[in-house]
Structures are given as structure tokens and as C-alpha cells.
Residue, then its C-alpha position, 0 to 999 in steps of 0.5 A: x121129447x115133448x111135443x107142444x100144441x102151437x098156433x098154426x104158423x103165420x107169415x112172419x114165421x116164414x119170413x123169420x126162417x128164410x131171413x135166418x138161412x140167408x144171413x148164414x154162410x155155413x147153415x144151421x145143424x147140430x153139432x157132431x161128436x164124431x166130427x168134433x172128436x176127430x178134429x180134436x184129434x187132428x187139429x188140437x191148435x184149433x180155438x176152443x179145445x177146452x170148449x170141445x172136451x167139456x162138451x164131449x165128456x158131457x155127451x157120453x151116456x151112463x152106458x158108456x157109449x156116445x152119440x144119439x139113435x140106436x147102438x149100432x148109430x153110436x158105434x162111431x161117435x164112440x170110436x171117435x171120442x175114444x181115440x181122441x181121448x187116448x191120443x190126448x193121454x198118449x201125447x200129454x202125459x203129465x195132464x193124464x195124471x191130474x184130476x182132469x186127466x183121470x176123468x178123461x182117462x175114466x170116460x175113455x175105459x167106459x167107452x171102450x168097455x161099452x164097446x166091448x159089450x155091445x149086443x151081439x146083434x148090434x148092426x152098423x147103419x148104412x152111413x157114409x163110409x162106415x166100412x172104412x171108418x170103423x175098421x180104421x178106428x178100431x186099429x188106431x185105437x188098438x196102436x194107441x193103446x199099445x203106446x200107453x203103460x197100465x201102471x201110468x193109466x190105473x183106470x185103463x190098466x184092466x184094458x191094457x193088460x187085456x186083449x184088444x178089440x179086434x173086430x166090432x159089428x163084423x168089421x175087422x180092425x184095420x192097421x195103418x199098414x193094412x190101410x196104406x197097403x189098400x191105398x197104394x193099389x189105387x192109381x188115385x185117391x177117388x173124389x168120394x174119399x175126400x169127404x172121409x179123408x180123416x179116415x185114411x190121412x195116416x196111412x195115405x201115401x204122400x202122392x195120393x194126398x189131394x192138392x190145394x182144396x179151396x173149400x173144406x176138404x170134402x166139405x168135411x170139418x175132420x177131413x180138413x183138420x187131417x189135411x192140415x195134419x198131413x199135407x205137405x205145406x202150401x198156400x191152401x193151408x192158410x185157406x184150409x185153417x181159415x175156414x176151419x176156424x170160422x166154422x168152429x166159431x159159427x159152432x161155438x168151438x163144436x163142428x158139424x158133419x158137413x159145411x157149408x150146407x147152405x145149398x143143400x139147406x136152401x133146397x130142402x127149405x124151399x122144397x118144404x115151403x113150396x109143397x106147403x104153399x108157404x112161399x108166397x111173398x117169398x118168390x124173389x128170394x127163391x128165385x135168387x137162391x136157386x138161379x145161384x145153386x143151379x149148375x149145368x154139371x149137376x148140384x153138389x150139396x156141399x162145396x167139396x163133395x161131387x155133384x149129386x142127383x138128389x141136390x140136383x133134382x130138387x133144384x130142377x124141381x124148384x126152377x121149374x116151379x119158379x118159372x127159371x130156365x132149366x135142363x133136366x138132362x143134367x140128371x142123365x149123368x146119374x141114370x141107370x137102367x132102373x133108377x138114378x144113382x145119387x152119385x156117380x160110382x154109388x154102391x146102394x141106391x137111395x130111395x129119397x133121392x129117386x123120390x126127389x128125381x120123380x118130383x123133378x121129372x113131374x115138375x119139368x113134364x108140367x112146365x114143359x108138356x112137349x117133352x112128354x115123349x122123353x119124360x114120361x117113359x123115365x117117370x114110369x120107369x122111375x115109379x116102377x123101381x120106388x114101387x118095387x122097393x116099398x116095404x110089406x107094411x107099406x113103408x119105405x126105407x132109406x139110407x139117408x135118414x134113420x126114419x122111415x117117416x121120412x122116406x115114405x113122406x118123400x115117395x108118397x109126395x113124389x107119387x102123389x105129384x107125378x104118378x098117381x095114375x101109374x098102375x099101383x101108385x094109388x094102391x101104394x099111397x093107400x098102403x103108406x096112409x094105413x101104415x102111419x094109421x098103424x103106427x100113431x102113438x096113443x097121444x097122436x104123435x108118431x116116431x120110430x123109437x120115441x115121439x119126435x116133432x120131425x117124424x109126426x110132421x112127415x106122417x101127417x104129410x103122408x096122411x094128408x095127401x091121401x083123400x078120405x083120411x079120417x078127420x079125427x087123424x088130422x087132430x092129434x092131442x100132441x102136434x108137431x112143434x115148429x118152434x122147438x130148439x132141439x130135435x133129436x138127430x135123425x139124418x144120416x151122414x158119417x153119424x146122425x145129425x139134425x139140419x134145424x133149418x130144414x126141420x123148422x121148414x118141414x114143421x111149419x109146412x105140416x102145421x099149415x097143412x094140418x090147419x088147412x085141413x081143420x078149416x076144411x072139415x069145419x067148413x065141410x061140417x058147418x056146410x052139411x049142417x045148413x044144407x038140406x038133406x042129401x045135399x053134396x058133400x063139399x069142403x073148402x079151405x078157410x079164405x083166411x089161408x092160402x092152403 
């Protein structure tokens, strides 16, 4: 995507962003192909059905796949859309013979062909429940194909007559019966499976179906739609249906990965702006948000999900920075001997969640130095864990974001804030900065696969934290554009998404830091020119900006 050069952010830009976030009860994020297609399957009655079909067909790429990112990232959106199209063909045979129906059949055939011809080394990303959703959708698609007749669907005839896709990226297909047997061995449905209930709803024994959720089940539109289609009728159905209809209206008929994301969105927006010294004048709003989000049992980023260390840590960090009452022991429920689990029962640790915990512990220590005896050992242990997970090239990777620039920016921020005096931390910061220098594109931007404004902002954050970074590197010929209307999806949930308000805040902060660095370099140059020979270097920021 092109990166435009813009003027530095003003106070009005920050006010505009915070006001928009404050008014939005759902949160601002990109629509999800996976979630929209799953809702289309489970809730065909939801207003906006034709809009969803048109949008889904428009999202198919020339190679037959759906979704953004690497081929592995595009597997789940493709499976979801193909399944939705096959459900439609199986349930509405008359429409399948219309021109519109043939277009949908052709799209399904291209998607299936693309899945069968994926490069053999395609790897699935570590996204939420991928090990459950891919096998389930493979089995669902195979069962749907078995119900269709080649003579009724000539576009699908080669697929219908050929062998079924029994495995994908090393994961075997799971039939509905196999999923049912797997579920019946459980005494209860774990809460973490609520978020992906759409993947098991058709196989779920009645005794395991969640009862009377008061928010979107698991914070997921697709899970809520599947629950409405499978749970026995109760008054809670009216609530789920109303929430789903309101959410679809918010996104013009489409559906996001999770909702409402207001707690997650507000914490990340405030953290980005606070890090960039852009919260001046907005402290009252920030305190109101954080007070409402803080919870003695831990913070969940989305209602319907369990509390997690990630959101809890940023709420604590902001509370400490804003002078609000807070209790860092709420993080103890997530503590392991070496690091913090993002949520209870987590399989793989999160680099960025632990970076946020380190940031929070440092802020709490700064606020309450009398608690050093307890906090310092925790900070030391967590610092070692993060340093041990740095890649040989100086970067960090994380399961919640597709780009190492995000994870590296989060870790360097935490180390710079709390742990620069710890053994190895300063060297790790220098290594991360060198990695950012080495991976800069010729035009001055950054991006793992292509230049993006978001990744450029993270790379600048990494570099601007390291004293002595060459001044030329703070002046890319293409700067992050905080006002670009669309950003590539790089964040991980079940598939990729782009939390637009959060990205906007990160770009505002990076742009402000870049402008401050430019002022400091210009001032230092002027001072050196005016000073007598051998005068000491003294860089100061512009008096017109709070840098």
C-alpha cells in the first residue's frame, strides 16, 4: 500500500480519534471473511445477506483463495467461504441453476482447486483454534460435497467425481461424528471453546451447549450465530439475535472477528497515545475509560471471553500512569514459574502479552517503590524470559500479530521502560535496532511482505528508543500515514484483522515521535553551528511540541 507523507499530528487529530472511539459501542476493525462466511452459513436470516454474498465473492483472489496474508493465513477464510457457498447450493437447488448461482458455484470450485494446489510447504499460523477449525471445516465440506450431484452442478463436477480433500497442511479432516466423540469425552465445554463454537456446534451434544449467554457467545459473531441455530429456544435467543443484528448494522451487513472490542481498543489506543506523549488534555477521558475497564478478577478484552494477562496488564499500566487505584496482584492468576500465561490454560506463551506485563510491573513499581521487594524479582524473571526468546537476528515474534515489527516494538518498549539496567537488556535493544536498520526498504519504509504504514510506525518506535540512532534513519522518504483509510490485516484472532482505531493511534504516536526527533536534530545542529569549537552536544526538542 502507498505510504503518504503527512504533516505531524495535531491535538485536534488526537481529539478526533478519542471522540470516535468514545462514541462507538462496538469498536473499529476490519470485517472478517471467515466470520462473515460462517455467519452466512449459520444465520442466513440476518439482514444484509445479499450484501454479504456480493462482498464475499468480491474478496476472492485470482488464485482462488480468500483472505489476506500468507497462503497459510488464507486457508481458513477460504474453507469458511467455500463451506458457505456449498451450504447455499445444497439448500437452494433452484437458485444454483441461475446465473448468480453459477457464479457462486464457480467461486466454490476455484476455491477448492486452490486448496488442493497449495504449495506443499504451506504452514498454518498459530491463530486461535486453527487446529480445531481447519479439520472441522474440511469434514464439513466433504460431507456437503457428498450431498451434491455432478449433473446439477457441472462447474463442480470434477470435484464431485474426484477424491475428497482428507488433510490440509498436516491436519486431517474431522467428520461430525468424530467431533461428537471428541466432545462427549468432556464433562463440560471449556470456556475458551465458546469463541469458536461455530466450529463444533453441529457436533456438540445438547448437554455441552452453553446456556443463556448475555453477550455475543465467546465474543464471536459466528459463535453466536451457531448458538442461535443449535441451542434450545430460551429468552437468551432474543438477546443474541438483537446483538447480532446490531453488530451487522454497525458493519453494513458484514461481521468482524470479535465484538465488542471496546475494552481492548481503548486500552491499546490509550497506551499508544500515552507512550507518544499525546494524552495531554485527555486525562479525564482516559481515567473514565480505565476505571470502567479495571476488574479485580482480571480484564477481558472482549465480553464473553475469559480475563487475560494482556488486557489486564495494560489496564494496570495505564492505571499506574494515570494515578488510579490498582492492584498488581491481579496478574498472579496468570503467573507461571518463568513467564505469564495470556489466559489460564494457554498452550503457547505470548511474547507481547509478557512485554505488556513487564511494562505494567515497571509502572506499578514506579508508582509504588515500597513494593520493590515483590516486584523487582518478577521484573527480573520476566526480563530473562523475554531476552531468551529474542531471535538471532534481533527481532521477536508473537502469535497475536503476523509481523515481527509489532512484537519487537512491544518488547523494546517494555525493556526501555523497566529493564535497561538488567544484564543483556541494553545489548538486546541494540540488536533489535540493528535488525530494524537492516530490514528497512530502500524508500525508507518497513514491512515484512510489503511496505505498510503500521509496520513502519513500529520500526520507527524501535529505532527512536535507542540513543545514538543515526539521524538519517528518522527521515524515511515515505512516512507512516496516520490518516490512511485502510490498513492490511496483520493482527491474529481466528484469522487476520486490522483494528483500525488502534493502528491510527500507533501512527499518530510514531509520527509525533518522528517530528520531535527531527526538531531535536535540527536544534542540535543549530546549537553546534552557533557554539564555539568543541562545545558539548546538546539536543533539545522544539518548544512548540510536547515530546
